[in-house]
ZAMARGU-4260 file (C-alpha; in steps of 0.2 Angstrom, whole numbers, plus 5000, padded with zeros to 4 digits):
<rodrens>
0) 4864/5076/5046 | 4860/5062/5034 | 4876/5057/5023 | 4874/5050/5006 | 4878/5031/5003
5) 4889/5029/4987 | 4892/5013/4983 | 4909/5009/4980 | 4917/5002/4964 | 4918/4986/4958
10) 4934/4982/4957 | 4937/4970/4939 | 4958/4972/4943 | 4969/4976/4955 | 4971/4994/4945
15) 4955/4998/4952 | 4959/4994/4970 | 4960/5011/4979 | 4973/5004/4989 | 4984/5003/4970
20) 4980/5019/4965 | 4986/5029/4982 | 5002/5016/4983 | 5005/5020/4962 | 5003/5039/4966
25) 5011/5041/4983 | 5029/5030/4970 | 5029/5044/4957 | 5026/5060/4968 | 5041/5049/4978
30) 5053/5047/4962 | 5050/5065/4955 | 5050/5074/4972 | 5058/5066/4983 | 5073/5055/4973
35) 5080/5069/4966 | 5086/5078/4982 | 5094/5063/4990 | 5105/5058/4971 | 5120/5054/4982
40) 5114/5048/4998 | 5111/5028/5003 | 5094/5033/5005 | 5089/5035/4986 | 5090/5017/4983
45) 5081/5012/5000 | 5065/5026/4996 | 5066/5020/4975 | 5066/4999/4982 | 5050/5002/4992
50) 5042/5017/4987 | 5044/5007/4969 | 5039/4989/4975 | 5024/4992/4986 | 5012/4994/4971
55) 5019/4979/4966 | 5015/4967/4982 | 4998/4976/4981 | 4995/4969/4963 | 5003/4953/4968
60) 4992/4951/4981 | 4976/4954/4974 | 4981/4938/4957 | 4984/4926/4973 | 4969/4930/4982
65) 4959/4917/4975 | 4973/4904/4969 | 4984/4908/4986 | 4975/4916/5000 | 4988/4913/5013
70) 5001/4918/5000 | 4989/4936/4995 | 4987/4939/5013 | 5009/4937/5017 | 5010/4949/5003
75) 4997/4963/5010 | 5007/4963/5024 | 5021/4964/5015 | 5015/4979/5007 | 5011/4985/5023
80) 5028/4980/5029 | 5038/4992/5011 | 5022/5008/5018 | 5032/5009/5036 | 5051/5008/5028
85) 5048/5022/5014 | 5040/5031/5032 | 5056/5029/5040 | 5065/5034/5026 | 5057/5049/5020
90) 5060/5054/5039 | 5075/5051/5038 | 5079/5060/5019 | 5068/5075/5028 | 5080/5077/5043
95) 5099/5071/5035 | 5095/5081/5017 | 5082/5095/5025 | 5070/5090/5010 | 5055/5099/5008
100) 5047/5098/5024 | 5027/5102/5019 | 5031/5089/5002 | 5039/5076/5014 | 5028/5077/5027
105) 5010/5076/5014 | 5017/5061/5005 | 5021/5054/5022 | 5004/5056/5027 | 4997/5048/5011
110) 5008/5032/5016 | 5002/5030/5034 | 4985/5034/5028 | 4985/5020/5012 | 4995/5008/5027
115) 4977/5008/5036 | 4967/5005/5020 | 4978/4991/5014 | 4978/4983/5028 | 4956/4985/5030
120) 4955/4980/5013 | 4967/4964/5020 | 4953/4962/5035 | 4939/4964/5021 | 4947/4950/5011
125) 4949/4939/5027 | 4929/4940/5030 | 4928/4934/5012 | 4936/4923/5013 | 4927/4915/5028
130) 4911/4919/5022 | 4914/4909/5004 | 4925/4896/5012 | 4908/4890/5027 | 4897/4894/5011
135) 4906/4880/5003 | 4908/4868/5015 | 4929/4870/5016 | 4930/4879/5032 | 4942/4869/5042
140) 4942/4865/5061
</rodrens>
């Protein structure tokens, strides 16, 4: 059975990136559903800091992808690391504070899937950058 081809939407700003939208909605969900359940825990600040930083890192990486590509890649790496941290913190919150296991597992799954999407986006940017440099004769040996 053939599947229909759907072209990807044009990315005009960081807000059009699927990974930005997913991490933004994940952070909102964490703030509304998980943070209130760990209000007196040292995990609270770590969850908030990491969860809220990921969409910011993606937005900043998008801004630097043409003027400082290495910095953009470093920011994408940092956003993937923050996804991993959030997963660890959410697992700890689930097991220590007995947060709603179904909601927590769903959010964890979202962060893991989004982390893979960030990696794929970074790879696509690298492939584009290589072609751009090759076309412009900027490829360094």
